[in-house]
LUMGU-261448 format. One record per atom (N, C-alpha, C, O, CB): residue number from 1; x, z, y; residue in three letters. Coordinates in nm, 3 decimals. Each point is the difference from the previous one (the first is absolute). Glycine has a CB too. Example, Ala and Ser with C-alpha at 12.3 -4.5 7.8 and 13.67 -1.06 7.14 Angstrom:
2
R     k      east        up     north     r
R     1     1.319     0.780    -0.569   ALA
R     1    -0.089     0.000     0.119   ALA
R     1     0.090     0.000     0.120   ALA
R     1     0.104     0.066    -0.002   ALA
R     1    -0.293     0.059    -0.115   ALA
R     2     0.154    -0.197     0.222   SER
R     2     0.082     0.006     0.119   SER
R     2    -0.077     0.073     0.109   SER
R     2     0.051     0.017     0.111   SER
R     2     0.067    -0.232    -0.174   SER
This chain:
134
R     k      east        up     north     r
R     1    -1.653    -2.946    -1.288   UNK
R     1     0.095     0.087     0.064   UNK
R     1    -0.067     0.064     0.122   UNK
R     1    -0.080    -0.063     0.069   UNK
R     1     0.275    -0.080    -0.151   UNK
R     2    -0.161     0.268     0.108   UNK
R     2    -0.056     0.069     0.115   UNK
R     2     0.104     0.017     0.110   UNK
R     2     0.120     0.010    -0.026   UNK
R     2    -0.279     0.109    -0.125   UNK
R     3     0.109    -0.117     0.275   UNK
R     3     0.085     0.013     0.117   UNK
R     3    -0.058     0.106     0.093   UNK
R     3    -0.121     0.004     0.021   UNK
R     3     0.194    -0.245    -0.041   UNK
R     4     0.012     0.326     0.075   UNK
R     4    -0.043     0.100     0.095   UNK
R     4    -0.032    -0.066     0.134   UNK
R     4     0.079    -0.079     0.052   UNK
R     4     0.060     0.255    -0.168   UNK
R     5    -0.256    -0.141     0.171   UNK
R     5    -0.042    -0.054     0.129   UNK
R     5    -0.054     0.114     0.085   UNK
R     5    -0.077     0.083    -0.048   UNK
R     5     0.024    -0.311    -0.054   UNK
R     6     0.095     0.230     0.228   UNK
R     6    -0.050     0.101     0.095   UNK
R     6    -0.118    -0.063     0.074   UNK
R     6     0.016    -0.057     0.108   UNK
R     6     0.215     0.167    -0.080   UNK
R     7    -0.349    -0.100    -0.088   UNK
R     7    -0.116    -0.073     0.050   UNK
R     7    -0.079     0.071     0.109   UNK
R     7    -0.067    -0.064     0.080   UNK
R     7     0.055    -0.037    -0.302   UNK
R     8     0.019     0.232     0.226   UNK
R     8    -0.083     0.075     0.094   UNK
R     8     0.083     0.097     0.085   UNK
R     8    -0.028     0.120     0.003   UNK
R     8    -0.164    -0.140    -0.164   UNK
R     9     0.293    -0.032     0.228   UNK
R     9     0.088     0.085     0.078   UNK
R     9    -0.068     0.058     0.124   UNK
R     9     0.054     0.091     0.062   UNK
R     9     0.136    -0.227    -0.143   UNK
R    10    -0.307     0.086     0.117   UNK
R    10    -0.074     0.059     0.110   UNK
R    10    -0.044     0.143    -0.032   UNK
R    10    -0.033     0.077     0.090   UNK
R    10    -0.045    -0.305    -0.024   UNK
R    11     0.078     0.263    -0.195   UNK
R    11    -0.036     0.135    -0.044   UNK
R    11     0.119     0.095    -0.007   UNK
R    11    -0.018     0.121    -0.014   UNK
R    11    -0.168    -0.222    -0.114   UNK
R    12     0.307     0.048     0.137   UNK
R    12     0.122     0.078    -0.022   UNK
R    12     0.018     0.106     0.109   UNK
R    12    -0.018    -0.027     0.119   UNK
R    12     0.121    -0.172    -0.232   UNK
R    13    -0.066     0.321     0.070   UNK
R    13     0.026     0.110     0.094   UNK
R    13     0.149     0.032     0.009   UNK
R    13     0.038     0.096     0.067   UNK
R    13    -0.265    -0.004    -0.119   UNK
R    14     0.311    -0.170    -0.015   UNK
R    14     0.143     0.020     0.007   UNK
R    14     0.051     0.123    -0.073   UNK
R    14     0.099     0.060     0.042   UNK
R    14    -0.109    -0.173     0.172   UNK
R    15    -0.056     0.151    -0.322   UNK
R    15     0.038     0.122    -0.072   UNK
R    15     0.122    -0.020    -0.091   UNK
R    15     0.062     0.098    -0.043   UNK
R    15    -0.300    -0.029     0.051   UNK
R    16     0.273    -0.193    -0.039   UNK
R    16     0.115    -0.034    -0.085   UNK
R    16    -0.018     0.043    -0.146   UNK
R    16     0.098     0.005    -0.075   UNK
R    16     0.045     0.015     0.277   UNK
R    17    -0.264     0.012    -0.243   UNK
R    17    -0.023     0.038    -0.140   UNK
R    17     0.041    -0.112    -0.095   UNK
R    17     0.055     0.027    -0.107   UNK
R    17    -0.243     0.121     0.179   UNK
R    18     0.162    -0.272    -0.034   UNK
R    18     0.036    -0.113    -0.085   UNK
R    18     0.152    -0.011    -0.014   UNK
R    18     0.051    -0.023    -0.110   UNK
R    18    -0.261    -0.096     0.181   UNK
R    19     0.282     0.135     0.040   UNK
R    19     0.146    -0.008    -0.003   UNK
R    19     0.060     0.112    -0.084   UNK
R    19     0.093    -0.022    -0.078   UNK
R    19    -0.096    -0.085     0.304   UNK
R    20    -0.050     0.227    -0.209   UNK
R    20     0.050     0.114    -0.078   UNK
R    20    -0.030    -0.017    -0.149   UNK
R    20     0.081     0.036    -0.084   UNK
R    20    -0.112     0.113     0.285   UNK
R    21    -0.087    -0.204    -0.233   UNK
R    21    -0.035    -0.024    -0.141   UNK
R    21     0.094    -0.103    -0.061   UNK
R    21     0.045     0.017    -0.113   UNK
R    21    -0.285     0.037     0.162   UNK
R    22     0.271    -0.159     0.026   UNK
R    22     0.094    -0.101    -0.048   UNK
R    22     0.138     0.060    -0.023   UNK
R    22     0.061    -0.020    -0.105   UNK
R    22    -0.189    -0.157     0.228   UNK
R    23     0.176     0.251    -0.024   UNK
R    23     0.133     0.060    -0.012   UNK
R    23     0.008     0.093    -0.120   UNK
R    23     0.099    -0.001    -0.074   UNK
R    23    -0.072    -0.015     0.322   UNK
R    24    -0.129     0.095    -0.268   UNK
R    24     0.000     0.098    -0.110   UNK
R    24    -0.017    -0.068    -0.136   UNK
R    24     0.077     0.027    -0.093   UNK
R    24    -0.171     0.144     0.250   UNK
R    25    -0.006    -0.257    -0.170   UNK
R    25    -0.031    -0.059    -0.131   UNK
R    25     0.098    -0.109    -0.041   UNK
R    25     0.037    -0.009    -0.117   UNK
R    25    -0.275     0.061     0.161   UNK
R    26     0.281    -0.134     0.050   UNK
R    26     0.084    -0.115    -0.034   UNK
R    26     0.149     0.031     0.014   UNK
R    26     0.080    -0.038    -0.085   UNK
R    26    -0.265    -0.111     0.159   UNK
R    27     0.221     0.218     0.035   UNK
R    27     0.142     0.019     0.031   UNK
R    27     0.051     0.143    -0.026   UNK
R    27     0.117     0.029     0.023   UNK
R    27    -0.143    -0.208     0.146   UNK
R    28    -0.062     0.265    -0.215   UNK
R    28     0.037     0.137    -0.042   UNK
R    28     0.066     0.082     0.112   UNK
R    28     0.094     0.075    -0.025   UNK
R    28    -0.067    -0.163    -0.205   UNK
R    29    -0.078     0.073     0.351   UNK
R    29     0.046     0.080     0.113   UNK
R    29    -0.121     0.025     0.091   UNK
R    29    -0.108    -0.053    -0.026   UNK
R    29     0.346    -0.044     0.014   UNK
R    30    -0.222     0.175     0.114   UNK
R    30    -0.114     0.032     0.085   UNK
R    30     0.037    -0.020     0.146   UNK
R    30     0.030     0.095     0.073   UNK
R    30    -0.114     0.070    -0.243   UNK
R    31     0.081    -0.290     0.212   UNK
R    31     0.026    -0.036     0.139   UNK
R    31    -0.064    -0.135     0.025   UNK
R    31     0.019    -0.093    -0.078   UNK
R    31     0.199     0.225     0.084   UNK
R    32    -0.294    -0.144     0.103   UNK
R    32    -0.063    -0.130     0.024   UNK
R    32     0.100    -0.106     0.040   UNK
R    32    -0.036    -0.117     0.011   UNK
R    32    -0.170     0.236     0.056   UNK
R    33     0.331    -0.083    -0.044   UNK
R    33     0.106    -0.099     0.021   UNK
R    33     0.034    -0.070    -0.131   UNK
R    33     0.052    -0.112     0.001   UNK
R    33     0.039     0.249     0.188   UNK
R    34    -0.118    -0.073    -0.301   UNK
R    34     0.034    -0.052    -0.132   UNK
R    34    -0.125    -0.051    -0.070   UNK
R    34    -0.030     0.039    -0.113   UNK
R    34     0.225     0.120     0.098   UNK
R    35    -0.269    -0.248     0.082   UNK
R    35    -0.125    -0.052    -0.056   UNK
R    35    -0.008    -0.150     0.020   UNK
R    35     0.059    -0.055     0.094   UNK
R    35    -0.173     0.275    -0.049   UNK
R    36     0.042    -0.284    -0.132   UNK
R    36    -0.022    -0.144     0.010   UNK
R    36    -0.106    -0.036     0.101   UNK
R    36    -0.011    -0.116     0.039   UNK
R    36     0.080     0.096    -0.273   UNK
R    37    -0.149     0.117     0.277   UNK
R    37    -0.099    -0.022     0.105   UNK
R    37     0.033     0.094     0.115   UNK
R    37     0.023     0.119    -0.020   UNK
R    37    -0.202    -0.189    -0.148   UNK
R    38     0.180     0.014     0.289   UNK
R    38     0.028     0.081     0.118   UNK
R    38    -0.116    -0.014     0.097   UNK
R    38    -0.051    -0.110     0.022   UNK
R    38     0.301     0.083    -0.054   UNK
R    39    -0.290     0.137     0.091   UNK
R    39    -0.108     0.001     0.098   UNK
R    39     0.061     0.020     0.138   UNK
R    39     0.075     0.095     0.023   UNK
R    39    -0.241    -0.003    -0.193   UNK
R    40     0.134    -0.182     0.260   UNK
R    40     0.053     0.004     0.135   UNK
R    40    -0.114     0.003     0.101   UNK
R    40    -0.106    -0.059    -0.024   UNK
R    40     0.312    -0.063    -0.050   UNK
R    41    -0.186     0.188     0.185   UNK
R    41    -0.099     0.001     0.107   UNK
R    41     0.013    -0.128     0.081   UNK
R    41     0.110    -0.047     0.029   UNK
R    41    -0.107     0.299    -0.019   UNK
R    42    -0.116    -0.308     0.026   UNK
R    42     0.002    -0.118     0.087   UNK
R    42    -0.026     0.041     0.144   UNK
R    42    -0.038    -0.083     0.083   UNK
R    42    -0.040    -0.062    -0.273   UNK
R    43     0.099     0.274     0.220   UNK
R    43    -0.012     0.048     0.136   UNK
R    43    -0.078     0.128     0.016   UNK
R    43     0.019     0.071     0.099   UNK
R    43    -0.003    -0.302    -0.033   UNK
R    44    -0.103     0.263    -0.159   UNK
R    44    -0.082     0.119     0.014   UNK
R    44     0.052     0.118    -0.079   UNK
R    44     0.085    -0.016    -0.087   UNK
R    44    -0.276    -0.131     0.125   UNK
R    45     0.140     0.265    -0.008   UNK
R    45     0.037     0.120    -0.074   UNK
R    45    -0.096     0.027    -0.114   UNK
R    45     0.041     0.057    -0.102   UNK
R    45     0.060     0.036     0.309   UNK
R    46    -0.226    -0.132    -0.195   UNK
R    46    -0.097     0.029    -0.105   UNK
R    46    -0.067    -0.126    -0.054   UNK
R    46    -0.075     0.008    -0.098   UNK
R    46     0.037     0.212     0.204   UNK
R    47     0.061    -0.335    -0.046   UNK
R    47    -0.054    -0.126    -0.050   UNK
R    47     0.101    -0.110     0.024   UNK
R    47     0.101     0.020     0.067   UNK
R    47    -0.338     0.055    -0.023   UNK
R    48     0.211    -0.190    -0.099   UNK
R    48     0.087    -0.114     0.023   UNK
R    48     0.124     0.000    -0.085   UNK
R    48     0.111    -0.016     0.052   UNK
R    48    -0.196     0.011     0.175   UNK
R    49     0.071     0.024    -0.358   UNK
R    49     0.115     0.003    -0.089   UNK
R    49     0.013    -0.132    -0.076   UNK
R    49    -0.100    -0.067    -0.027   UNK
R    49     0.076     0.315     0.004   UNK
R    50     0.147    -0.284    -0.010   UNK
R    50     0.032    -0.121    -0.074   UNK
R    50     0.067     0.039    -0.131   UNK
R    50     0.076     0.096    -0.006   UNK
R    50    -0.053    -0.229     0.219   UNK
R    51    -0.051     0.058    -0.317   UNK
R    51     0.068     0.020    -0.128   UNK
R    51     0.103    -0.110    -0.017   UNK
R    51    -0.034    -0.118     0.002   UNK
R    51    -0.170     0.229    -0.104   UNK
R    52     0.329    -0.071     0.085   UNK
R    52     0.106    -0.096    -0.032   UNK
R    52     0.009    -0.004    -0.152   UNK
R    52     0.048     0.094    -0.064   UNK
R    52     0.081    -0.049     0.282   UNK
R    53    -0.175    -0.156    -0.274   UNK
R    53    -0.003    -0.013    -0.144   UNK
R    53     0.037    -0.144    -0.038   UNK
R    53    -0.031    -0.094     0.073   UNK
R    53    -0.147     0.277    -0.092   UNK
R    54     0.242    -0.197    -0.093   UNK
R    54     0.043    -0.130    -0.050   UNK
R    54    -0.121    -0.093    -0.015   UNK
R    54    -0.104     0.040    -0.051   UNK
R    54     0.299     0.067    -0.069   UNK
R    55    -0.180    -0.233     0.166   UNK
R    55    -0.107    -0.099    -0.012   UNK
R    55     0.007    -0.078    -0.131   UNK
R    55    -0.077    -0.094    -0.020   UNK
R    55     0.075     0.076     0.267   UNK
R    56     0.090     0.055    -0.335   UNK
R    56     0.016    -0.065    -0.131   UNK
R    56     0.030    -0.149     0.015   UNK
R    56    -0.066    -0.084    -0.062   UNK
R    56    -0.090     0.253    -0.038   UNK
R    57     0.255    -0.201     0.181   UNK
R    57     0.041    -0.139     0.021   UNK
R    57     0.038    -0.065    -0.132   UNK
R    57     0.053     0.065    -0.090   UNK
R    57     0.027    -0.009     0.322   UNK
R    58    -0.109    -0.184    -0.242   UNK
R    58     0.038    -0.075    -0.119   UNK
R    58     0.041    -0.140     0.042   UNK
R    58    -0.087    -0.084     0.023   UNK
R    58    -0.069     0.221    -0.169   UNK
R    59     0.283    -0.164     0.157   UNK
R    59     0.115     0.080    -0.040   UNK
R    59     0.032     0.109     0.102   UNK
R    59    -0.030    -0.014     0.119   UNK
R    59     0.119    -0.185    -0.241   UNK
R    60    -0.030     0.306     0.076   UNK
R    60     0.034     0.114     0.084   UNK
R    60     0.136    -0.020     0.065   UNK
R    60     0.101    -0.007    -0.070   UNK
R    60    -0.238     0.157    -0.078   UNK
R    61     0.141    -0.161     0.282   UNK
R    61     0.129    -0.019     0.066   UNK
R    61     0.096     0.117    -0.018   UNK
R    61     0.121    -0.018     0.003   UNK
R    61    -0.240    -0.123     0.162   UNK
R    62     0.066     0.262    -0.182   UNK
R    62     0.087     0.116    -0.021   UNK
R    62     0.074    -0.011    -0.133   UNK
R    62     0.118     0.035    -0.009   UNK
R    62    -0.273     0.107     0.147   UNK
R    63     0.086    -0.190    -0.241   UNK
R    63     0.065    -0.018    -0.130   UNK
R    63     0.106    -0.109     0.006   UNK
R    63     0.107     0.011    -0.060   UNK
R    63    -0.317     0.065    -0.055   UNK
R    64     0.179    -0.183     0.188   UNK
R    64     0.097    -0.109     0.015   UNK
R    64     0.124     0.046     0.076   UNK
R    64     0.110    -0.048    -0.027   UNK
R    64    -0.299    -0.118     0.023   UNK
R    65     0.172     0.258     0.099   UNK
R    65     0.113     0.047     0.080   UNK
R    65     0.085     0.105    -0.070   UNK
R    65     0.114     0.024     0.041   UNK
R    65    -0.249    -0.072     0.159   UNK
R    66     0.083     0.110    -0.304   UNK
R    66     0.071     0.108    -0.068   UNK
R    66     0.118    -0.055    -0.081   UNK
R    66    -0.021    -0.079    -0.093   UNK
R    66    -0.194     0.213     0.082   UNK
R    67     0.338    -0.094     0.045   UNK
R    67     0.117    -0.057    -0.069   UNK
R    67     0.023     0.055    -0.141   UNK
R    67     0.077    -0.058    -0.076   UNK
R    67     0.021     0.028     0.299   UNK
R    68    -0.162     0.141    -0.258   UNK
R    68     0.028     0.062    -0.130   UNK
R    68    -0.114    -0.013    -0.100   UNK
R    68     0.016     0.036    -0.117   UNK
R    68     0.131     0.122     0.236   UNK
R    69    -0.262    -0.207    -0.076   UNK
R    69    -0.116    -0.007    -0.089   UNK
R    69    -0.074     0.131    -0.009   UNK
R    69    -0.079     0.020    -0.092   UNK
R    69     0.196    -0.193    -0.035   UNK
R    70    -0.094     0.264     0.221   UNK
R    70    -0.072     0.127     0.003   UNK
R    70    -0.149    -0.022     0.023   UNK
R    70    -0.083     0.072    -0.054   UNK
R    70     0.290     0.042     0.141   UNK
R    71    -0.239    -0.214    -0.006   UNK
R    71    -0.140    -0.040     0.019   UNK
R    71    -0.020    -0.132    -0.073   UNK
R    71     0.071    -0.097     0.024   UNK
R    71    -0.087     0.215     0.201   UNK
R    72    -0.082    -0.119    -0.314   UNK
R    72    -0.029    -0.122    -0.076   UNK
R    72    -0.145    -0.040     0.027   UNK
R    72    -0.087     0.085     0.018   UNK
R    72     0.257    -0.024    -0.197   UNK
R    73    -0.193    -0.191     0.180   UNK
R    73    -0.133    -0.053     0.022   UNK
R    73    -0.094     0.049    -0.110   UNK
R    73     0.033    -0.008    -0.118   UNK
R    73     0.063    -0.195     0.232   UNK
R    74    -0.211     0.253    -0.074   UNK
R    74    -0.105     0.041    -0.094   UNK
R    74    -0.093    -0.117    -0.021   UNK
R    74    -0.031    -0.072     0.095   UNK
R    74     0.046     0.314    -0.021   UNK
R    75    -0.060    -0.263    -0.196   UNK
R    75    -0.093    -0.109    -0.029   UNK
R    75    -0.125     0.017     0.086   UNK
R    75    -0.062     0.106    -0.001   UNK
R    75     0.151    -0.125    -0.236   UNK
R    76    -0.124    -0.083     0.311   UNK
R    76    -0.118     0.005     0.084   UNK
R    76     0.027     0.045     0.142   UNK
R    76    -0.090    -0.005     0.083   UNK
R    76    -0.037     0.049    -0.286   UNK
R    77     0.249     0.001     0.233   UNK
R    77     0.035     0.041     0.135   UNK
R    77     0.051     0.142     0.007   UNK
R    77    -0.033     0.083    -0.084   UNK
R    77    -0.135    -0.239     0.168   UNK
R    78     0.248     0.183     0.015   UNK
R    78     0.060     0.133     0.015   UNK
R    78     0.126     0.013    -0.081   UNK
R    78     0.051    -0.099    -0.054   UNK
R    78    -0.275     0.193     0.095   UNK
R    79     0.274     0.026    -0.050   UNK
R    79     0.128     0.023    -0.066   UNK
R    79    -0.003     0.120    -0.094   UNK
R    79    -0.086     0.088     0.010   UNK
R    79     0.198    -0.190     0.186   UNK
R    80    -0.018     0.101    -0.285   UNK
R    80     0.031     0.114    -0.086   UNK
R    80     0.137     0.048     0.046   UNK
R    80     0.090    -0.081     0.024   UNK
R    80    -0.228    -0.005    -0.227   UNK
R    81     0.154     0.217     0.216   UNK
R    81     0.124     0.054     0.053   UNK
R    81     0.078     0.074    -0.109   UNK
R    81    -0.055     0.084    -0.071   UNK
R    81    -0.051    -0.064     0.298   UNK
R    82     0.235    -0.052    -0.238   UNK
R    82     0.091     0.071    -0.089   UNK
R    82     0.103     0.069     0.088   UNK
R    82     0.102    -0.059     0.038   UNK
R    82    -0.136    -0.108    -0.230   UNK
R    83     0.006     0.293     0.225   UNK
R    83     0.082     0.074     0.097   UNK
R    83     0.147     0.012    -0.041   UNK
R    83     0.087     0.007     0.086   UNK
R    83    -0.292     0.119    -0.024   UNK
R    84     0.232    -0.122    -0.192   UNK
R    84     0.139     0.017    -0.045   UNK
R    84     0.089    -0.118     0.040   UNK
R    84     0.122     0.016     0.010   UNK
R    84    -0.208     0.119    -0.201   UNK
R    85     0.026    -0.251     0.214   UNK
R    85     0.078    -0.118     0.037   UNK
R    85     0.020    -0.012     0.151   UNK
R    85     0.079    -0.083     0.045   UNK
R    85    -0.167    -0.029    -0.247   UNK
R    86     0.020     0.193     0.280   UNK
R    86     0.003    -0.011     0.146   UNK
R    86     0.134     0.049     0.057   UNK
R    86     0.052     0.104    -0.039   UNK
R    86    -0.302    -0.073     0.044   UNK
R    87     0.303    -0.109     0.089   UNK
R    87     0.125     0.037     0.068   UNK
R    87    -0.025     0.037     0.146   UNK
R    87     0.095     0.010     0.078   UNK
R    87     0.032    -0.163    -0.233   UNK
R    88    -0.252     0.174     0.193   UNK
R    88    -0.041     0.043     0.134   UNK
R    88     0.051    -0.093     0.111   UNK
R    88     0.040     0.048     0.106   UNK
R    88    -0.042     0.186    -0.191   UNK
R    89     0.001    -0.364     0.061   UNK
R    89     0.052    -0.095     0.098   UNK
R    89    -0.100    -0.032     0.112   UNK
R    89     0.040    -0.042     0.108   UNK
R    89     0.099    -0.055    -0.289   UNK
R    90    -0.269     0.118     0.155   UNK
R    90    -0.102    -0.023     0.101   UNK
R    90    -0.045    -0.144     0.014   UNK
R    90    -0.082    -0.030     0.087   UNK
R    90     0.178     0.219     0.028   UNK
R    91    -0.047    -0.278    -0.199   UNK
R    91    -0.039    -0.141     0.009   UNK
R    91    -0.149    -0.019    -0.030   UNK
R    91    -0.064    -0.088     0.057   UNK
R    91     0.297     0.022    -0.123   UNK
R    92    -0.288     0.148    -0.022   UNK
R    92    -0.143    -0.010    -0.031   UNK
R    92    -0.085     0.040     0.121   UNK
R    92    -0.103    -0.061     0.027   UNK
R    92     0.153     0.110    -0.269   UNK
R    93    -0.004     0.053     0.313   UNK
R    93    -0.071     0.047     0.120   UNK
R    93    -0.004    -0.111     0.104   UNK
R    93    -0.105    -0.027     0.059   UNK
R    93     0.177     0.265    -0.104   UNK
R    94     0.040    -0.301     0.068   UNK
R    94     0.009    -0.108     0.098   UNK
R    94    -0.083    -0.121    -0.041   UNK
R    94    -0.052    -0.071     0.087   UNK
R    94     0.280     0.151    -0.026   UNK
R    95    -0.241    -0.105    -0.190   UNK
R    95    -0.072    -0.118    -0.049   UNK
R    95    -0.152     0.017    -0.002   UNK
R    95    -0.072    -0.099    -0.004   UNK
R    95     0.272     0.048    -0.131   UNK
R    96    -0.249     0.173     0.137   UNK
R    96    -0.144     0.023    -0.009   UNK
R    96    -0.070    -0.050     0.128   UNK
R    96     0.034     0.045     0.109   UNK
R    96     0.005     0.156    -0.260   UNK
R    97    -0.135    -0.292     0.138   UNK
R    97    -0.065    -0.056     0.119   UNK
R    97    -0.099     0.094     0.069   UNK
R    97    -0.042    -0.026     0.112   UNK
R    97     0.071    -0.194    -0.219   UNK
R    98    -0.067     0.329     0.040   UNK
R    98    -0.100     0.092     0.058   UNK
R    98     0.052     0.142     0.016   UNK
R    98    -0.078     0.092     0.020   UNK
R    98    -0.099    -0.232    -0.122   UNK
R    99     0.308     0.160     0.092   UNK
R    99     0.061     0.132     0.020   UNK
R    99    -0.057     0.104    -0.097   UNK
R    99    -0.021     0.115     0.038   UNK
R    99     0.057    -0.173     0.202   UNK
R   100    -0.059     0.016    -0.364   UNK
R   100    -0.061     0.090    -0.099   UNK
R   100     0.103     0.076    -0.083   UNK
R   100    -0.038     0.084    -0.082   UNK
R   100    -0.154    -0.238     0.074   UNK
R   101     0.320     0.126     0.028   UNK
R   101     0.104     0.072    -0.074   UNK
R   101     0.072     0.092     0.098   UNK
R   101     0.044    -0.043     0.106   UNK
R   101    -0.015    -0.149    -0.273   UNK
R   102    -0.018     0.318     0.130   UNK
R   102     0.070     0.098     0.084   UNK
R   102     0.119     0.055    -0.077   UNK
R   102    -0.002     0.009    -0.123   UNK
R   102    -0.213     0.051     0.243   UNK
R   103     0.318    -0.023    -0.047   UNK
R   103     0.115     0.065    -0.060   UNK
R   103     0.002     0.145     0.045   UNK
R   103    -0.026     0.031     0.116   UNK
R   103     0.157    -0.248    -0.124   UNK
R   104    -0.098     0.308    -0.087   UNK
R   104     0.014     0.140     0.038   UNK
R   104     0.137     0.021     0.064   UNK
R   104     0.074    -0.096     0.022   UNK
R   104    -0.228     0.168    -0.210   UNK
R   105     0.187     0.050     0.219   UNK
R   105     0.126     0.031     0.070   UNK
R   105     0.123    -0.036    -0.081   UNK
R   105     0.107    -0.023     0.056   UNK
R   105    -0.225     0.206     0.061   UNK
R   106     0.105    -0.188    -0.248   UNK
R   106     0.112    -0.037    -0.087   UNK
R   106     0.008    -0.152    -0.021   UNK
R   106     0.095    -0.049    -0.061   UNK
R   106    -0.115     0.272    -0.053   UNK
R   107    -0.080    -0.297     0.164   UNK
R   107     0.000    -0.145    -0.015   UNK
R   107    -0.081    -0.052    -0.117   UNK
R   107    -0.001    -0.120    -0.025   UNK
R   107     0.219     0.123     0.129   UNK
R   108    -0.285     0.087    -0.177   UNK
R   108    -0.081    -0.043    -0.113   UNK
R   108    -0.129    -0.066     0.049   UNK
R   108    -0.070     0.056     0.084   UNK
R   108     0.167     0.130    -0.225   UNK
R   109    -0.130    -0.306     0.088   UNK
R   109    -0.122    -0.068     0.044   UNK
R   109    -0.124     0.050    -0.075   UNK
R   109     0.007     0.037    -0.117   UNK
R   109     0.132    -0.237     0.174   UNK
R   110    -0.251     0.198     0.013   UNK
R   110    -0.128     0.038    -0.058   UNK
R   110    -0.101    -0.109     0.032   UNK
R   110    -0.021    -0.034     0.117   UNK
R   110     0.073     0.282    -0.097   UNK
R   111    -0.114    -0.302    -0.123   UNK
R   111    -0.097    -0.107     0.015   UNK
R   111    -0.117     0.027    -0.096   UNK
R   111     0.019     0.054    -0.108   UNK
R   111     0.162    -0.222     0.176   UNK
R   112    -0.299     0.129    -0.026   UNK
R   112    -0.119     0.018    -0.084   UNK
R   112     0.011    -0.087    -0.125   UNK
R   112     0.032    -0.118     0.009   UNK
R   112    -0.172     0.170     0.195   UNK
R   113     0.114     0.009    -0.319   UNK
R   113     0.003    -0.075    -0.125   UNK
R   113    -0.142    -0.023    -0.053   UNK
R   113    -0.018    -0.044    -0.114   UNK
R   113     0.243     0.143     0.062   UNK
R   114    -0.325    -0.070     0.135   UNK
R   114    -0.140    -0.026    -0.031   UNK
R   114    -0.046     0.072    -0.127   UNK
R   114    -0.071    -0.057    -0.083   UNK
R   114     0.095    -0.164     0.195   UNK
R   115     0.017     0.347    -0.125   UNK
R   115    -0.040     0.080    -0.117   UNK
R   115    -0.135     0.068     0.022   UNK
R   115    -0.070     0.030    -0.097   UNK
R   115     0.311     0.008     0.045   UNK
R   116    -0.279    -0.015     0.177   UNK
R   116    -0.129     0.061     0.031   UNK
R   116    -0.004     0.150    -0.002   UNK
R   116    -0.107     0.059     0.016   UNK
R   116     0.012    -0.258    -0.108   UNK
R   117     0.210     0.265     0.074   UNK
R   117     0.001     0.147    -0.003   UNK
R   117    -0.050     0.062     0.130   UNK
R   117    -0.052     0.111    -0.001   UNK
R   117     0.242    -0.124    -0.158   UNK
R   118    -0.174    -0.056     0.269   UNK
R   118    -0.038     0.053     0.131   UNK
R   118    -0.150    -0.004     0.025   UNK
R   118    -0.051     0.081     0.078   UNK
R   118     0.271    -0.153     0.005   UNK
R   119    -0.292    -0.019    -0.144   UNK
R   119    -0.140    -0.027     0.032   UNK
R   119    -0.088     0.125    -0.013   UNK
R   119    -0.077     0.030     0.091   UNK
R   119     0.111    -0.264    -0.169   UNK
R   120    -0.023     0.304    -0.030   UNK
R   120    -0.084     0.118    -0.023   UNK
R   120     0.030     0.117     0.091   UNK
R   120    -0.081     0.093     0.009   UNK
R   120     0.067    -0.166    -0.240   UNK
R   121     0.127     0.071     0.299   UNK
R   121     0.037     0.112     0.086   UNK
R   121    -0.045    -0.019     0.145   UNK
R   121     0.013     0.092     0.081   UNK
R   121     0.181    -0.054    -0.230   UNK
R   122    -0.246    -0.155     0.182   UNK
R   122    -0.048    -0.025     0.136   UNK
R   122    -0.137     0.065     0.016   UNK
R   122    -0.095    -0.040    -0.067   UNK
R   122     0.226    -0.178     0.081   UNK
R   123    -0.144     0.318     0.075   UNK
R   123    -0.127     0.071     0.015   UNK
R   123    -0.109    -0.082     0.068   UNK
R   123    -0.116     0.040     0.001   UNK
R   123     0.247     0.168     0.007   UNK
R   124    -0.094    -0.323     0.051   UNK
R   124    -0.099    -0.079     0.071   UNK
R   124    -0.019    -0.140    -0.057   UNK
R   124    -0.056    -0.087     0.065   UNK
R   124     0.113     0.216     0.136   UNK
R   125    -0.009    -0.150    -0.325   UNK
R   125    -0.025    -0.124    -0.072   UNK
R   125     0.049    -0.123     0.077   UNK
R   125    -0.071    -0.100     0.009   UNK
R   125    -0.125     0.209    -0.115   UNK
R   126     0.316    -0.102     0.161   UNK
R   126     0.055    -0.109     0.081   UNK
R   126     0.069    -0.106    -0.087   UNK
R   126     0.016    -0.115     0.042   UNK
R   126     0.015     0.277     0.146   UNK
R   127     0.009    -0.124    -0.307   UNK
R   127     0.079    -0.089    -0.087   UNK
R   127    -0.078    -0.039    -0.124   UNK
R   127    -0.088     0.074    -0.045   UNK
R   127     0.298     0.034     0.128   UNK
R   128    -0.178    -0.224    -0.138   UNK
R   128    -0.061    -0.038    -0.127   UNK
R   128     0.092    -0.097    -0.073   UNK
R   128     0.086    -0.066     0.059   UNK
R   128    -0.316     0.099     0.037   UNK
R   129     0.209    -0.040    -0.224   UNK
R   129     0.070    -0.098    -0.083   UNK
R   129    -0.095    -0.117    -0.020   UNK
R   129    -0.112     0.019    -0.047   UNK
R   129     0.254     0.160    -0.071   UNK
R   130    -0.097    -0.300     0.154   UNK
R   130    -0.081    -0.118    -0.015   UNK
R   130     0.058    -0.090    -0.106   UNK
R   130     0.122    -0.014    -0.011   UNK
R   130    -0.193     0.029     0.249   UNK
R   131    -0.016    -0.075    -0.316   UNK
R   131     0.042    -0.094    -0.103   UNK
R   131     0.038    -0.133     0.068   UNK
R   131    -0.076    -0.053     0.080   UNK
R   131    -0.075     0.165    -0.254   UNK
R   132     0.269    -0.164     0.140   UNK
R   132     0.045    -0.127     0.055   UNK
R   132     0.042    -0.092    -0.116   UNK
R   132     0.033     0.047    -0.109   UNK
R   132     0.042     0.065     0.325   UNK
R   133    -0.077    -0.239    -0.190   UNK
R   133     0.043    -0.097    -0.102   UNK
R   133     0.149     0.014    -0.027   UNK
R   133     0.079     0.010     0.094   UNK
R   133    -0.261    -0.168    -0.022   UNK
R   134     0.221     0.158    -0.196   UNK
R   134     0.143     0.013    -0.036   UNK
R   134     0.068    -0.134    -0.002   UNK
R   134     0.120    -0.007    -0.028   UNK
R   134    -0.172     0.208    -0.105   UNK
């Protein structure tokens, strides 16, 4: 099983290409608010960026907190999301230990599903998919 890892964030310029790629390819919209990966500044305007991305917890506290089963544990860690079951309660957001789940203005949660669609769009090779034990 592969997992998305932000291994070289010292190279990040904060362009949000990865977030936009995720939003477009996975969620069929074009807004970095609607992405499973979020890039935040750690204080600088041109350097010092952080990637908020799911750590693929196993067991996943967000899945355990979800009352409808919208988030289900993925084999090997992380979650699979079934948006149709989501009631926008925010319990998954509160349960995430690393603040990797964001809600848009309508309350819809966005979490990395470790698909890797964002990796190729990073112009500075900050992200990679790593093989992990399942």
